[in-house]
C-alpha positions in Angstrom: -31.6 40.3 113.6 -34.8 41.4 115.3 -36.8 38.7 117.1 -40.6 38.9 116.5 -42.7 38.7 119.6 -45.1 35.8 119.9 -48.6 36.5 118.8 -51.9 36.6 120.7 -54.9 34.5 119.8 -56.6 37.5 118.3 -53.7 38.3 116.1 -53.4 34.7 114.9 -57.1 34.6 114.2 -56.8 37.6 112.0 -53.7 36.2 110.2 -55.3 32.8 109.5 -58.8 34.2 109.0 -60.2 32.0 111.7 -62.5 32.5 114.6 -60.8 33.3 118.0 -62.5 30.2 119.5 -61.0 28.1 116.7 -57.5 29.4 117.4 -58.0 28.6 121.1 -59.1 25.1 120.3 -56.0 24.7 118.0 -53.8 25.7 120.9 -55.6 23.4 123.4 -55.5 20.4 121.0 -51.8 20.9 120.2 -52.3 21.7 116.5 -50.1 24.8 116.9 -46.6 23.7 118.0 -44.8 25.7 120.7 -47.8 27.6 122.1 -47.8 28.5 125.7 -49.8 30.3 128.3 -48.6 33.5 129.9 -49.3 32.2 133.4 -49.8 28.7 134.8 -53.5 29.4 135.6 -56.3 28.3 133.3 -57.0 32.0 132.7 -53.6 32.6 131.2 -53.5 34.0 127.7 -52.1 31.9 124.9 -49.0 33.1 123.0 -48.3 31.6 119.6 -44.8 31.7 118.0 -44.5 32.7 114.4 -43.0 29.3 113.6 -46.3 27.7 114.7 -48.2 29.8 112.1 -45.7 28.6 109.4 -46.0 25.0 110.5 -49.9 25.2 110.5 -50.0 26.7 107.0 -47.6 24.1 105.7 -49.6 21.3 107.2 -52.8 22.6 105.7 -51.2 22.8 102.3 -49.7 19.3 102.4 -52.6 17.6 104.1 -52.0 13.9 103.6 -55.6 13.0 104.3 -57.5 12.4 101.0 -60.9 12.5 102.6 -62.6 15.9 101.9 -63.7 18.2 104.7 -67.4 19.1 104.9 -66.7 22.4 103.2 -64.6 20.9 100.5 -67.2 18.3 99.7 -70.0 20.8 99.7 -68.2 23.0 97.2 -67.4 20.1 95.0 -71.0 19.0 94.6 -72.6 22.5 94.8 -74.6 22.3 98.0 -74.1 24.2 101.3 -72.5 22.8 104.4 -75.8 22.6 106.3 -77.1 20.1 103.7 -73.9 18.0 104.1 -74.3 18.0 107.9 -78.0 16.9 107.5 -76.9 14.0 105.3 -74.3 13.0 107.9 -76.9 13.2 110.8 -79.4 11.1 108.8 -76.8 8.5 107.8 -76.8 9.4 104.1 -73.1 10.2 104.4 -70.4 8.6 106.6 -68.1 11.1 108.3 -65.5 11.3 111.1 -63.8 14.0 113.1 -60.2 14.7 112.3 -59.1 17.2 115.0 -61.2 20.3 114.4 -62.5 19.1 111.0 -65.2 16.8 110.0 -64.3 14.7 107.0 -66.5 12.7 104.6 -65.4 9.1 104.4 -64.2 8.7 100.8 -65.6 5.2 100.2 -69.2 6.6 100.7 -69.0 9.6 98.5 -70.9 9.3 95.2 
């Protein structure tokens, strides 16, 4: 059986359709299990095992948090995300950060 080499940040970004910076943040925050740097220095490059991609996709599909993300809420009411962020900043909507995501507090959604 052939072992797949671990992926680079750029490869994972393309696979998950995310920004390279977002993937680096997922690595730093521990949201991708088993990631490691190629050297001990801060300049080392991240390597991501294939199992981390599978785990990340599974976690996103079975997200136990019922509160919608900004993007989900914007789509559900037919406005853009900028409008939602404006409402959050002016206090019209309550929100909180959940890792890399901002979620709308369910009890305040109309």
